[in-house]
N, CA, C and O atoms as a GROMACS GRO file, in nm:
protein
  604
    1MET      N    1  -9.238  -0.729   0.461
    1MET     CA    2  -9.191  -0.611   0.388
    1MET      C    3  -9.249  -0.614   0.248
    1MET      O    4  -9.239  -0.715   0.178
    2THR      N    5  -9.308  -0.505   0.207
    2THR     CA    6  -9.369  -0.499   0.074
    2THR      C    7  -9.279  -0.422  -0.021
    2THR      O    8  -9.195  -0.342   0.021
    3LEU      N    9  -9.299  -0.446  -0.149
    3LEU     CA   10  -9.218  -0.382  -0.252
    3LEU      C   11  -9.246  -0.233  -0.259
    3LEU      O   12  -9.152  -0.154  -0.269
    4PHE      N   13  -9.371  -0.194  -0.255
    4PHE     CA   14  -9.411  -0.053  -0.258
    4PHE      C   15  -9.496  -0.026  -0.135
    4PHE      O   16  -9.619  -0.030  -0.143
    5PRO      N   17  -9.433   0.002  -0.020
    5PRO     CA   18  -9.510   0.017   0.105
    5PRO      C   19  -9.609   0.132   0.103
    5PRO      O   20  -9.708   0.129   0.175
    6SER      N   21  -9.585   0.236   0.021
    6SER     CA   22  -9.676   0.352   0.020
    6SER      C   23  -9.796   0.330  -0.071
    6SER      O   24  -9.886   0.414  -0.074
    7LEU      N   25  -9.800   0.222  -0.146
    7LEU     CA   26  -9.910   0.197  -0.238
    7LEU      C   27 -10.003   0.090  -0.182
    7LEU      O   28  -9.958  -0.014  -0.135
    8SER      N   29 -10.130   0.117  -0.188
    8SER     CA   30 -10.226   0.019  -0.142
    8SER      C   31 -10.243  -0.089  -0.248
    8SER      O   32 -10.208  -0.069  -0.364
    9LEU      N   33 -10.296  -0.202  -0.209
    9LEU     CA   34 -10.321  -0.311  -0.303
    9LEU      C   35 -10.414  -0.266  -0.414
    9LEU      O   36 -10.396  -0.304  -0.530
   10HIS      N   37 -10.512  -0.184  -0.380
   10HIS     CA   38 -10.606  -0.131  -0.480
   10HIS      C   39 -10.532  -0.050  -0.586
   10HIS      O   40 -10.557  -0.066  -0.705
   11ARG      N   41 -10.442   0.037  -0.543
   11ARG     CA   42 -10.366   0.119  -0.639
   11ARG      C   43 -10.274   0.033  -0.725
   11ARG      O   44 -10.261   0.056  -0.845
   12LEU      N   45 -10.210  -0.065  -0.663
   12LEU     CA   46 -10.122  -0.153  -0.740
   12LEU      C   47 -10.201  -0.230  -0.846
   12LEU      O   48 -10.154  -0.246  -0.959
   13LEU      N   49 -10.320  -0.278  -0.809
   13LEU     CA   50 -10.404  -0.348  -0.907
   13LEU      C   51 -10.448  -0.254  -1.018
   13LEU      O   52 -10.453  -0.293  -1.134
   14LEU      N   53 -10.481  -0.131  -0.983
   14LEU     CA   54 -10.520  -0.031  -1.083
   14LEU      C   55 -10.405  -0.003  -1.179
   14LEU      O   56 -10.423  -0.002  -1.301
   15ILE      N   57 -10.287   0.018  -1.124
   15ILE     CA   58 -10.169   0.045  -1.208
   15ILE      C   59 -10.139  -0.077  -1.295
   15ILE      O   60 -10.113  -0.063  -1.415
   16GLY      N   61 -10.141  -0.196  -1.236
   16GLY     CA   62 -10.115  -0.318  -1.312
   16GLY      C   63 -10.215  -0.337  -1.424
   16GLY      O   64 -10.178  -0.376  -1.535
   17SER      N   65 -10.340  -0.311  -1.397
   17SER     CA   66 -10.444  -0.325  -1.500
   17SER      C   67 -10.423  -0.224  -1.612
   17SER      O   68 -10.437  -0.257  -1.730
   18ALA      N   69 -10.391  -0.102  -1.575
   18ALA     CA   70 -10.367   0.002  -1.676
   18ALA      C   71 -10.249  -0.035  -1.764
   18ALA      O   72 -10.253  -0.018  -1.886
   19LEU      N   73 -10.143  -0.085  -1.703
   19LEU     CA   74 -10.025  -0.125  -1.779
   19LEU      C   75 -10.058  -0.240  -1.874
   19LEU      O   76 -10.015  -0.241  -1.989
   20PHE      N   77 -10.134  -0.337  -1.825
   20PHE     CA   78 -10.173  -0.451  -1.908
   20PHE      C   79 -10.257  -0.406  -2.026
   20PHE      O   80 -10.232  -0.448  -2.140
   21LEU      N   81 -10.356  -0.321  -2.002
   21LEU     CA   82 -10.444  -0.274  -2.110
   21LEU      C   83 -10.368  -0.190  -2.212
   21LEU      O   84 -10.394  -0.199  -2.332
   22ALA      N   85 -10.275  -0.109  -2.165
   22ALA     CA   86 -10.196  -0.027  -2.258
   22ALA      C   87 -10.111  -0.115  -2.348
   22ALA      O   88 -10.098  -0.088  -2.467
   23ASN      N   89 -10.052  -0.221  -2.292
   23ASN     CA   90  -9.973  -0.312  -2.374
   23ASN      C   91 -10.061  -0.384  -2.476
   23ASN      O   92 -10.018  -0.407  -2.589
   24MET      N   93 -10.180  -0.420  -2.438
   24MET     CA   94 -10.270  -0.490  -2.529
   24MET      C   95 -10.315  -0.399  -2.643
   24MET      O   96 -10.342  -0.446  -2.754
   25ALA      N   97 -10.323  -0.269  -2.617
   25ALA     CA   98 -10.372  -0.174  -2.718
   25ALA      C   99 -10.271  -0.150  -2.829
   25ALA      O  100 -10.306  -0.100  -2.935
   26HIS      N  101 -10.146  -0.186  -2.803
   26HIS     CA  102 -10.042  -0.155  -2.902
   26HIS      C  103 -10.063  -0.228  -3.034
   26HIS      O  104 -10.067  -0.164  -3.139
   27ALA      N  105 -10.077  -0.359  -3.030
   27ALA     CA  106 -10.095  -0.446  -3.148
   27ALA      C  107 -10.005  -0.403  -3.264
   27ALA      O  108  -9.883  -0.397  -3.249
   28ASN      N  109 -10.064  -0.374  -3.377
   28ASN     CA  110  -9.984  -0.335  -3.494
   28ASN      C  111 -10.030  -0.198  -3.540
   28ASN      O  112 -10.125  -0.187  -3.618
   29GLU      N  113  -9.963  -0.094  -3.492
   29GLU     CA  114 -10.010   0.041  -3.520
   29GLU      C  115  -9.923   0.116  -3.619
   29GLU      O  116  -9.929   0.239  -3.627
   30GLN      N  117  -9.842   0.044  -3.696
   30GLN     CA  118  -9.761   0.113  -3.797
   30GLN      C  119  -9.848   0.144  -3.917
   30GLN      O  120  -9.904   0.054  -3.980
   31SER      N  121  -9.858   0.271  -3.947
   31SER     CA  122  -9.941   0.311  -4.060
   31SER      C  123  -9.860   0.309  -4.188
   31SER      O  124  -9.737   0.310  -4.186
   32THR      N  125  -9.931   0.306  -4.299
   32THR     CA  126  -9.867   0.309  -4.430
   32THR      C  127  -9.784   0.435  -4.445
   32THR      O  128  -9.674   0.430  -4.501
   33ASN      N  129  -9.833   0.547  -4.396
   33ASN     CA  130  -9.758   0.673  -4.406
   33ASN      C  131  -9.625   0.665  -4.333
   33ASN      O  132  -9.524   0.713  -4.383
   34ALA      N  133  -9.624   0.605  -4.215
   34ALA     CA  134  -9.500   0.594  -4.138
   34ALA      C  135  -9.400   0.506  -4.212
   34ALA      O  136  -9.280   0.536  -4.213
   35ILE      N  137  -9.447   0.398  -4.272
   35ILE     CA  138  -9.358   0.309  -4.346
   35ILE      C  139  -9.303   0.381  -4.468
   35ILE      O  140  -9.183   0.372  -4.496
   36GLU      N  141  -9.388   0.452  -4.542
   36GLU     CA  142  -9.344   0.527  -4.659
   36GLU      C  143  -9.241   0.633  -4.620
   36GLU      O  144  -9.145   0.655  -4.693
   37ALA      N  145  -9.261   0.697  -4.507
   37ALA     CA  146  -9.167   0.800  -4.464
   37ALA      C  147  -9.030   0.739  -4.432
   37ALA      O  148  -8.927   0.801  -4.459
   38ARG      N  149  -9.029   0.620  -4.374
   38ARG     CA  150  -8.902   0.555  -4.340
   38ARG      C  151  -8.824   0.509  -4.462
   38ARG      O  152  -8.701   0.509  -4.459
   39ILE      N  153  -8.892   0.471  -4.569
   39ILE     CA  154  -8.821   0.418  -4.686
   39ILE      C  155  -8.809   0.520  -4.799
   39ILE      O  156  -8.760   0.486  -4.907
   40ALA      N  157  -8.852   0.642  -4.776
   40ALA     CA  158  -8.843   0.746  -4.879
   40ALA      C  159  -8.697   0.782  -4.906
   40ALA      O  160  -8.614   0.774  -4.815
   41PRO      N  161  -8.664   0.822  -5.028
   41PRO     CA  162  -8.527   0.866  -5.058
   41PRO      C  163  -8.489   0.985  -4.971
   41PRO      O  164  -8.573   1.070  -4.941
   42VAL      N  165  -8.363   0.990  -4.930
   42VAL     CA  166  -8.318   1.099  -4.843
   42VAL      C  167  -8.262   1.218  -4.920
   42VAL      O  168  -8.240   1.323  -4.861
   43GLY      N  169  -8.240   1.204  -5.049
   43GLY     CA  170  -8.187   1.316  -5.126
   43GLY      C  171  -8.164   1.278  -5.271
   43GLY      O  172  -8.199   1.168  -5.314
   44LYS      N  173  -8.105   1.371  -5.346
   44LYS     CA  174  -8.074   1.349  -5.486
   44LYS      C  175  -7.928   1.384  -5.509
   44LYS      O  176  -7.872   1.466  -5.437
   45VAL      N  177  -7.868   1.322  -5.608
   45VAL     CA  178  -7.731   1.352  -5.645
   45VAL      C  179  -7.733   1.445  -5.765
   45VAL      O  180  -7.803   1.419  -5.863
   46CYS      N  181  -7.658   1.552  -5.758
   46CYS     CA  182  -7.648   1.648  -5.866
   46CYS      C  183  -7.503   1.650  -5.914
   46CYS      O  184  -7.413   1.678  -5.835
   47ILE      N  185  -7.481   1.620  -6.038
   47ILE     CA  186  -7.346   1.610  -6.093
   47ILE      C  187  -7.309   1.741  -6.162
   47ILE      O  188  -7.390   1.802  -6.231
   48LYS      N  189  -7.182   1.785  -6.141
   48LYS     CA  190  -7.134   1.908  -6.202
   48LYS      C  191  -7.151   1.904  -6.354
   48LYS      O  192  -7.138   1.799  -6.417
   49ARG      N  193  -7.181   2.019  -6.409
   49ARG     CA  194  -7.196   2.041  -6.553
   49ARG      C  195  -7.318   1.970  -6.611
   49ARG      O  196  -7.332   1.961  -6.733
   50GLN      N  197  -7.404   1.921  -6.528
   50GLN     CA  198  -7.530   1.865  -6.576
   50GLN      C  199  -7.643   1.946  -6.514
   50GLN      O  200  -7.630   1.997  -6.403
   51SER      N  201  -7.751   1.957  -6.586
   51SER     CA  202  -7.863   2.036  -6.539
   51SER      C  203  -7.930   1.967  -6.420
   51SER      O  204  -7.962   1.848  -6.425
   52CYS      N  205  -7.948   2.043  -6.315
   52CYS     CA  206  -8.018   1.992  -6.196
   52CYS      C  207  -8.146   2.073  -6.181
   52CYS      O  208  -8.164   2.174  -6.248
   53GLN      N  209  -8.233   2.029  -6.094
   53GLN     CA  210  -8.353   2.107  -6.068
   53GLN      C  211  -8.311   2.244  -6.017
   53GLN      O  212  -8.208   2.255  -5.950
   54GLN      N  213  -8.386   2.345  -6.048
   54GLN     CA  214  -8.348   2.481  -6.011
   54GLN      C  215  -8.336   2.500  -5.861
   54GLN      O  216  -8.253   2.579  -5.815
   55ASP      N  217  -8.416   2.430  -5.784
   55ASP     CA  218  -8.410   2.449  -5.640
   55ASP      C  219  -8.306   2.360  -5.574
   55ASP      O  220  -8.280   2.374  -5.454
   56ALA      N  221  -8.245   2.269  -5.648
   56ALA     CA  222  -8.144   2.181  -5.592
   56ALA      C  223  -8.009   2.251  -5.595
   56ALA      O  224  -7.982   2.331  -5.685
   57VAL      N  225  -7.925   2.222  -5.499
   57VAL     CA  226  -7.792   2.280  -5.492
   57VAL      C  227  -7.692   2.169  -5.520
   57VAL      O  228  -7.701   2.061  -5.460
   58ALA      N  229  -7.597   2.193  -5.610
   58ALA     CA  230  -7.496   2.093  -5.642
   58ALA      C  231  -7.399   2.084  -5.526
   58ALA      O  232  -7.328   2.179  -5.494
   59THR      N  233  -7.396   1.967  -5.461
   59THR     CA  234  -7.308   1.942  -5.349
   59THR      C  235  -7.247   1.804  -5.366
   59THR      O  236  -7.318   1.708  -5.394
   60PRO      N  237  -7.116   1.793  -5.349
   60PRO     CA  238  -7.056   1.661  -5.359
   60PRO      C  239  -7.122   1.567  -5.257
   60PRO      O  240  -7.151   1.608  -5.145
   61VAL      N  241  -7.144   1.444  -5.297
   61VAL     CA  242  -7.215   1.347  -5.212
   61VAL      C  243  -7.144   1.326  -5.080
   61VAL      O  244  -7.209   1.308  -4.978
   62ALA      N  245  -7.011   1.327  -5.080
   62ALA     CA  246  -6.935   1.302  -4.958
   62ALA      C  247  -6.960   1.409  -4.852
   62ALA      O  248  -6.944   1.382  -4.733
   63ASN      N  249  -6.999   1.529  -4.892
   63ASN     CA  250  -7.018   1.638  -4.796
   63ASN      C  251  -7.163   1.653  -4.750
   63ASN      O  252  -7.191   1.741  -4.667
   64VAL      N  253  -7.252   1.572  -4.798
   64VAL     CA  254  -7.393   1.585  -4.763
   64VAL      C  255  -7.420   1.506  -4.636
   64VAL      O  256  -7.397   1.386  -4.630
   65ALA      N  257  -7.468   1.577  -4.534
   65ALA     CA  258  -7.506   1.511  -4.410
   65ALA      C  259  -7.648   1.460  -4.424
   65ALA      O  260  -7.733   1.531  -4.478
   66PRO      N  261  -7.676   1.338  -4.379
   66PRO     CA  262  -7.812   1.287  -4.392
   66PRO      C  263  -7.910   1.370  -4.309
   66PRO      O  264  -7.880   1.410  -4.196
   67ALA      N  265  -8.025   1.395  -4.366
   67ALA     CA  266  -8.128   1.470  -4.294
   67ALA      C  267  -8.181   1.384  -4.181
   67ALA      O  268  -8.208   1.265  -4.200
   68LYS      N  269  -8.196   1.443  -4.063
   68LYS     CA  270  -8.243   1.367  -3.948
   68LYS      C  271  -8.381   1.418  -3.911
   68LYS      O  272  -8.397   1.500  -3.820
   69GLU      N  273  -8.480   1.368  -3.981
   69GLU     CA  274  -8.618   1.405  -3.952
   69GLU      C  275  -8.680   1.300  -3.862
   69GLU      O  276  -8.650   1.181  -3.873
   70TYR      N  277  -8.766   1.344  -3.774
   70TYR     CA  278  -8.834   1.252  -3.685
   70TYR      C  279  -8.940   1.176  -3.763
   70TYR      O  280  -9.028   1.236  -3.824
   71THR      N  281  -8.932   1.044  -3.761
   71THR     CA  282  -9.028   0.961  -3.834
   71THR      C  283  -9.101   0.865  -3.740
   71THR      O  284  -9.172   0.775  -3.786
   72GLY      N  285  -9.084   0.883  -3.611
   72GLY     CA  286  -9.149   0.794  -3.515
   72GLY      C  287  -9.296   0.829  -3.495
   72GLY      O  288  -9.350   0.918  -3.561
   73ARG      N  289  -9.357   0.757  -3.403
   73ARG     CA  290  -9.498   0.781  -3.370
   73ARG      C  291  -9.512   0.915  -3.299
   73ARG      O  292  -9.418   0.962  -3.234
   74ALA      N  293  -9.626   0.974  -3.311
   74ALA     CA  294  -9.653   1.104  -3.248
   74ALA      C  295  -9.654   1.088  -3.096
   74ALA      O  296  -9.703   0.989  -3.042
   75GLY      N  297  -9.598   1.189  -3.029
   75GLY     CA  298  -9.595   1.187  -2.883
   75GLY      C  299  -9.734   1.178  -2.824
   75GLY      O  300  -9.755   1.109  -2.724
   76GLU      N  301  -9.830   1.246  -2.886
   76GLU     CA  302  -9.968   1.241  -2.838
   76GLU      C  303 -10.025   1.100  -2.846
   76GLU      O  304 -10.096   1.056  -2.755
   77LYS      N  305  -9.995   1.029  -2.952
   77LYS     CA  306 -10.046   0.892  -2.968
   77LYS      C  307  -9.986   0.798  -2.864
   77LYS      O  308 -10.056   0.715  -2.806
   78ILE      N  309  -9.856   0.812  -2.840
   78ILE     CA  310  -9.790   0.729  -2.739
   78ILE      C  311  -9.846   0.762  -2.602
   78ILE      O  312  -9.875   0.671  -2.523
   79TYR      N  313  -9.861   0.890  -2.572
   79TYR     CA  314  -9.918   0.932  -2.444
   79TYR      C  315 -10.056   0.869  -2.424
   79TYR      O  316 -10.086   0.812  -2.319
   80ASN      N  317 -10.141   0.881  -2.526
   80ASN     CA  318 -10.278   0.830  -2.515
   80ASN      C  319 -10.285   0.678  -2.509
   80ASN      O  320 -10.384   0.624  -2.461
   81THR      N  321 -10.182   0.610  -2.555
   81THR     CA  322 -10.181   0.464  -2.552
   81THR      C  323 -10.117   0.410  -2.424
   81THR      O  324 -10.168   0.316  -2.364
   82TYR      N  325 -10.004   0.469  -2.382
   82TYR     CA  326  -9.926   0.411  -2.273
   82TYR      C  327  -9.920   0.494  -2.145
   82TYR      O  328  -9.908   0.437  -2.037
   83CYS      N  329  -9.928   0.624  -2.154
   83CYS     CA  330  -9.897   0.710  -2.040
   83CYS      C  331 -10.019   0.766  -1.968
   83CYS      O  332 -10.012   0.804  -1.852
   84ILE      N  333 -10.130   0.771  -2.038
   84ILE     CA  334 -10.248   0.842  -1.988
   84ILE      C  335 -10.301   0.785  -1.857
   84ILE      O  336 -10.353   0.860  -1.774
   85ALA      N  337 -10.289   0.654  -1.836
   85ALA     CA  338 -10.345   0.593  -1.716
   85ALA      C  339 -10.288   0.655  -1.589
   85ALA      O  340 -10.361   0.680  -1.494
   86CYS      N  341 -10.158   0.680  -1.587
   86CYS     CA  342 -10.096   0.738  -1.467
   86CYS      C  343 -10.083   0.890  -1.474
   86CYS      O  344 -10.104   0.958  -1.375
   87HIS      N  345 -10.049   0.942  -1.592
   87HIS     CA  346 -10.023   1.085  -1.602
   87HIS      C  347 -10.149   1.171  -1.616
   87HIS      O  348 -10.139   1.293  -1.620
   88SER      N  349 -10.265   1.109  -1.624
   88SER     CA  350 -10.389   1.188  -1.620
   88SER      C  351 -10.450   1.187  -1.481
   88SER      O  352 -10.527   1.276  -1.446
   89THR      N  353 -10.417   1.085  -1.402
   89THR     CA  354 -10.475   1.070  -1.269
   89THR      C  355 -10.378   1.100  -1.156
   89THR      O  356 -10.420   1.123  -1.043
   90GLY      N  357 -10.248   1.098  -1.187
   90GLY     CA  358 -10.147   1.116  -1.082
   90GLY      C  359 -10.120   0.987  -1.007
   90GLY      O  360 -10.063   0.989  -0.898
   91ALA      N  361 -10.161   0.874  -1.064
   91ALA     CA  362 -10.140   0.745  -0.998
   91ALA      C  363  -9.992   0.724  -0.968
   91ALA      O  364  -9.906   0.756  -1.050
   92ALA      N  365  -9.965   0.672  -0.851
   92ALA     CA  366  -9.829   0.638  -0.807
   92ALA      C  367  -9.736   0.759  -0.808
   92ALA      O  368  -9.614   0.744  -0.822
   93GLY      N  369  -9.792   0.878  -0.795
   93GLY     CA  370  -9.710   0.999  -0.788
   93GLY      C  371  -9.668   1.056  -0.922
   93GLY      O  372  -9.584   1.146  -0.926
   94ALA      N  373  -9.724   1.007  -1.032
   94ALA     CA  374  -9.689   1.059  -1.164
   94ALA      C  375  -9.740   1.202  -1.176
   94ALA      O  376  -9.853   1.231  -1.137
   95PRO      N  377  -9.658   1.293  -1.231
   95PRO     CA  378  -9.707   1.430  -1.251
   95PRO      C  379  -9.819   1.432  -1.355
   95PRO      O  380  -9.804   1.376  -1.463
   96ARG      N  381  -9.930   1.496  -1.321
   96ARG     CA  382 -10.045   1.499  -1.410
   96ARG      C  383 -10.023   1.598  -1.524
   96ARG      O  384  -9.981   1.712  -1.501
   97VAL      N  385 -10.051   1.554  -1.644
   97VAL     CA  386 -10.039   1.641  -1.761
   97VAL      C  387 -10.136   1.757  -1.744
   97VAL      O  388 -10.254   1.736  -1.713
   98GLY      N  389 -10.086   1.878  -1.765
   98GLY     CA  390 -10.167   1.998  -1.749
   98GLY      C  391 -10.149   2.066  -1.615
   98GLY      O  392 -10.196   2.178  -1.597
   99ASN      N  393 -10.082   2.000  -1.520
   99ASN     CA  394 -10.062   2.057  -1.388
   99ASN      C  395  -9.922   2.117  -1.381
   99ASN      O  396  -9.824   2.045  -1.361
  100ILE      N  397  -9.913   2.247  -1.397
  100ILE     CA  398  -9.785   2.317  -1.401
  100ILE      C  399  -9.705   2.295  -1.273
  100ILE      O  400  -9.584   2.270  -1.278
  101LYS      N  401  -9.772   2.303  -1.159
  101LYS     CA  402  -9.704   2.290  -1.030
  101LYS      C  403  -9.637   2.152  -1.016
  101LYS      O  404  -9.526   2.143  -0.965
  102GLU      N  405  -9.704   2.047  -1.060
  102GLU     CA  406  -9.647   1.912  -1.050
  102GLU      C  407  -9.532   1.890  -1.148
  102GLU      O  408  -9.440   1.814  -1.119
  103TRP      N  409  -9.536   1.956  -1.263
  103TRP     CA  410  -9.434   1.934  -1.366
  103TRP      C  411  -9.310   2.021  -1.347
  103TRP      O  412  -9.203   1.982  -1.394
  104GLN      N  413  -9.320   2.136  -1.280
  104GLN     CA  414  -9.206   2.228  -1.269
  104GLN      C  415  -9.079   2.162  -1.215
  104GLN      O  416  -8.973   2.182  -1.274
  105PRO      N  417  -9.084   2.084  -1.107
  105PRO     CA  418  -8.960   2.022  -1.058
  105PRO      C  419  -8.899   1.926  -1.160
  105PRO      O  420  -8.777   1.910  -1.167
  106HIS      N  421  -8.983   1.862  -1.238
  106HIS     CA  422  -8.934   1.768  -1.339
  106HIS      C  423  -8.874   1.843  -1.457
  106HIS      O  424  -8.768   1.805  -1.508
  107ILE      N  425  -8.941   1.948  -1.500
  107ILE     CA  426  -8.892   2.029  -1.612
  107ILE      C  427  -8.756   2.091  -1.575
  107ILE      O  428  -8.668   2.102  -1.660
  108ALA      N  429  -8.741   2.131  -1.450
  108ALA     CA  430  -8.617   2.193  -1.404
  108ALA      C  431  -8.497   2.097  -1.415
  108ALA      O  432  -8.383   2.143  -1.426
  109LYS      N  433  -8.521   1.968  -1.413
  109LYS     CA  434  -8.412   1.870  -1.426
  109LYS      C  435  -8.354   1.867  -1.567
  109LYS      O  436  -8.239   1.828  -1.586
  110GLY      N  437  -8.432   1.909  -1.664
  110GLY     CA  438  -8.386   1.909  -1.803
  110GLY      C  439  -8.428   1.784  -1.878
  110GLY      O  440  -8.457   1.680  -1.818
  111MET      N  441  -8.432   1.796  -2.010
  111MET     CA  442  -8.479   1.686  -2.095
  111MET      C  443  -8.390   1.563  -2.085
  111MET      O  444  -8.440   1.450  -2.086
  112ASP      N  445  -8.258   1.583  -2.075
  112ASP     CA  446  -8.168   1.467  -2.069
  112ASP      C  447  -8.200   1.380  -1.948
  112ASP      O  448  -8.204   1.257  -1.958
  113THR      N  449  -8.221   1.442  -1.832
  113THR     CA  450  -8.254   1.367  -1.711
  113THR      C  451  -8.392   1.303  -1.721
  113THR      O  452  -8.410   1.188  -1.682
  114LEU      N  453  -8.489   1.378  -1.773
  114LEU     CA  454  -8.624   1.322  -1.789
  114LEU      C  455  -8.621   1.200  -1.881
  114LEU      O  456  -8.685   1.099  -1.853
  115LEU      N  457  -8.547   1.208  -1.991
  115LEU     CA  458  -8.538   1.097  -2.085
  115LEU      C  459  -8.468   0.979  -2.020
  115LEU      O  460  -8.513   0.865  -2.034
  116LYS      N  461  -8.359   1.004  -1.949
  116LYS     CA  462  -8.286   0.896  -1.881
  116LYS      C  463  -8.377   0.826  -1.780
  116LYS      O  464  -8.379   0.703  -1.773
  117ASP      N  465  -8.453   0.904  -1.702
  117ASP     CA  466  -8.546   0.846  -1.605
  117ASP      C  467  -8.655   0.765  -1.674
  117ASP      O  468  -8.694   0.658  -1.626
  118ALA      N  469  -8.706   0.815  -1.787
  118ALA     CA  470  -8.811   0.742  -1.859
  118ALA      C  471  -8.756   0.611  -1.914
  118ALA      O  472  -8.826   0.510  -1.912
  119ILE      N  473  -8.634   0.612  -1.963
  119ILE     CA  474  -8.574   0.490  -2.020
  119ILE      C  475  -8.550   0.386  -1.911
  119ILE      O  476  -8.580   0.268  -1.930
  120LYS      N  477  -8.496   0.429  -1.797
  120LYS     CA  478  -8.460   0.335  -1.689
  120LYS      C  479  -8.576   0.307  -1.595
  120LYS      O  480  -8.578   0.205  -1.526
  121GLY      N  481  -8.673   0.398  -1.592
  121GLY     CA  482  -8.782   0.386  -1.495
  121GLY      C  483  -8.747   0.467  -1.372
  121GLY      O  484  -8.630   0.479  -1.336
  122VAL      N  485  -8.848   0.520  -1.307
  122VAL     CA  486  -8.826   0.601  -1.186
  122VAL      C  487  -8.948   0.585  -1.096
  122VAL      O  488  -9.061   0.584  -1.144
  123GLY      N  489  -8.925   0.571  -0.966
  123GLY     CA  490  -9.036   0.550  -0.873
  123GLY      C  491  -9.115   0.426  -0.912
  123GLY      O  492  -9.058   0.319  -0.932
  124ALA      N  493  -9.247   0.441  -0.924
  124ALA     CA  494  -9.332   0.328  -0.961
  124ALA      C  495  -9.340   0.308  -1.112
  124ALA      O  496  -9.398   0.210  -1.159
  125MET      N  497  -9.282   0.402  -1.190
  125MET     CA  498  -9.288   0.390  -1.336
  125MET      C  499  -9.184   0.288  -1.383
  125MET      O  500  -9.065   0.301  -1.352
  126PRO      N  501  -9.229   0.187  -1.456
  126PRO     CA  502  -9.134   0.088  -1.505
  126PRO      C  503  -9.050   0.144  -1.620
  126PRO      O  504  -9.083   0.249  -1.675
  127PRO      N  505  -8.942   0.074  -1.657
  127PRO     CA  506  -8.861   0.122  -1.770
  127PRO      C  507  -8.946   0.147  -1.894
  127PRO      O  508  -9.033   0.067  -1.929
  128ARG      N  509  -8.920   0.257  -1.957
  128ARG     CA  510  -8.989   0.301  -2.078
  128ARG      C  511  -9.139   0.322  -2.054
  128ARG      O  512  -9.217   0.328  -2.149
  129GLY      N  513  -9.179   0.332  -1.927
  129GLY     CA  514  -9.318   0.360  -1.895
  129GLY      C  515  -9.415   0.263  -1.960
  129GLY      O  516  -9.522   0.304  -2.003
  130ILE      N  517  -9.382   0.139  -1.969
  130ILE     CA  518  -9.452   0.024  -2.028
  130ILE      C  519  -9.454   0.024  -2.180
  130ILE      O  520  -9.510  -0.069  -2.239
  131CYS      N  521  -9.396   0.122  -2.246
  131CYS     CA  522  -9.389   0.121  -2.392
  131CYS      C  523  -9.257   0.056  -2.431
  131CYS      O  524  -9.163   0.124  -2.473
  132SER      N  525  -9.251  -0.074  -2.418
  132SER     CA  526  -9.125  -0.146  -2.440
  132SER      C  527  -9.074  -0.134  -2.582
  132SER      O  528  -8.955  -0.155  -2.607
  133ASN      N  529  -9.160  -0.102  -2.676
  133ASN     CA  530  -9.116  -0.090  -2.816
  133ASN      C  531  -9.095   0.055  -2.858
  133ASN      O  532  -9.073   0.082  -2.976
  134CYS      N  533  -9.102   0.148  -2.764
  134CYS     CA  534  -9.076   0.289  -2.796
  134CYS      C  535  -8.926   0.311  -2.808
  134CYS      O  536  -8.848   0.261  -2.727
  135THR      N  537  -8.887   0.386  -2.909
  135THR     CA  538  -8.747   0.424  -2.922
  135THR      C  539  -8.718   0.539  -2.827
  135THR      O  540  -8.809   0.602  -2.775
  136ASP      N  541  -8.590   0.566  -2.805
  136ASP     CA  542  -8.552   0.679  -2.720
  136ASP      C  543  -8.608   0.808  -2.779
  136ASP      O  544  -8.655   0.895  -2.705
  137GLU      N  545  -8.603   0.820  -2.910
  137GLU     CA  546  -8.653   0.940  -2.978
  137GLU      C  547  -8.804   0.955  -2.956
  137GLU      O  548  -8.852   1.066  -2.934
  138GLU      N  549  -8.878   0.844  -2.963
  138GLU     CA  550  -9.022   0.850  -2.940
  138GLU      C  551  -9.052   0.890  -2.796
  138GLU      O  552  -9.143   0.969  -2.770
  139LEU      N  553  -8.975   0.835  -2.701
  139LEU     CA  554  -8.994   0.874  -2.561
  139LEU      C  555  -8.968   1.024  -2.543
  139LEU      O  556  -9.041   1.092  -2.472
  140LYS      N  557  -8.864   1.073  -2.608
  140LYS     CA  558  -8.831   1.216  -2.598
  140LYS      C  559  -8.946   1.302  -2.651
  140LYS      O  560  -8.981   1.403  -2.589
  141HIS      N  561  -9.003   1.263  -2.763
  141HIS     CA  562  -9.115   1.339  -2.820
  141HIS      C  563  -9.239   1.330  -2.731
  141HIS      O  564  -9.316   1.426  -2.721
  142THR      N  565  -9.258   1.216  -2.666
  142THR     CA  566  -9.372   1.200  -2.577
  142THR      C  567  -9.355   1.286  -2.452
  142THR      O  568  -9.450   1.350  -2.406
  143ILE      N  569  -9.234   1.288  -2.398
  143ILE     CA  570  -9.205   1.374  -2.282
  143ILE      C  571  -9.230   1.520  -2.320
  143ILE      O  572  -9.291   1.595  -2.244
  144GLN      N  573  -9.182   1.560  -2.436
  144GLN     CA  574  -9.200   1.697  -2.482
  144GLN      C  575  -9.349   1.730  -2.497
  144GLN      O  576  -9.393   1.840  -2.464
  145TYR      N  577  -9.426   1.633  -2.547
  145TYR     CA  578  -9.571   1.652  -2.561
  145TYR      C  579  -9.633   1.680  -2.423
  145TYR      O  580  -9.713   1.772  -2.409
  146MET      N  581  -9.594   1.600  -2.322
  146MET     CA  582  -9.651   1.618  -2.189
  146MET      C  583  -9.608   1.752  -2.129
  146MET      O  584  -9.687   1.819  -2.063
  147ILE      N  585  -9.482   1.791  -2.151
  147ILE     CA  586  -9.435   1.919  -2.100
  147ILE      C  587  -9.511   2.034  -2.167
  147ILE      O  588  -9.556   2.126  -2.100
  148ASP      N  589  -9.525   2.027  -2.299
  148ASP     CA  590  -9.597   2.133  -2.370
  148ASP      C  591  -9.740   2.147  -2.320
  148ASP      O  592  -9.791   2.259  -2.313
  149LYS      N  593  -9.804   2.037  -2.286
  149LYS     CA  594  -9.942   2.042  -2.237
  149LYS      C  595  -9.948   2.088  -2.091
  149LYS      O  596 -10.056   2.114  -2.038
  150SER      N  597  -9.832   2.097  -2.025
  150SER     CA  598  -9.829   2.129  -1.882
  150SER      C  599  -9.769   2.266  -1.852
  150SER      O  600  -9.743   2.297  -1.736
  151GLN      N  601  -9.748   2.348  -1.953
  151GLN     CA  602  -9.692   2.481  -1.929
  151GLN      C  603  -9.791   2.589  -1.961
  151GLN      O  604  -9.760   2.707  -1.947
   0.00000   0.00000   0.00000
């Protein structure tokens, strides 16, 4: 009994090689801009009866919700590093980016299901699609990138 009876040894070796090469390509890809964006101040405090910048609005600090801007890696970069081996060729049944017919059933499931499947792994795709250091937010942006390219 084999683990993946529908996959030939050649395909398994191809998938394994692609996964290995994608992991090796990761190395240290944090750019200075990404680091600066993560440590940048999130806002300013404006005190009543003191002059503030004209475009700033005086708001008590306790009522200010932190801005939630995406500061992760670009979905395109993650796709090109980790996902392209299977999602450009359709290896192991992966929907090919750009193929509307293959993506429609997946898109119909909704983003929450697609993200859950990407995090846990589905079919021959391992958890996080071999991007073990991708955050959930990065995976979501990568999925969105592939969907946008497939509609």
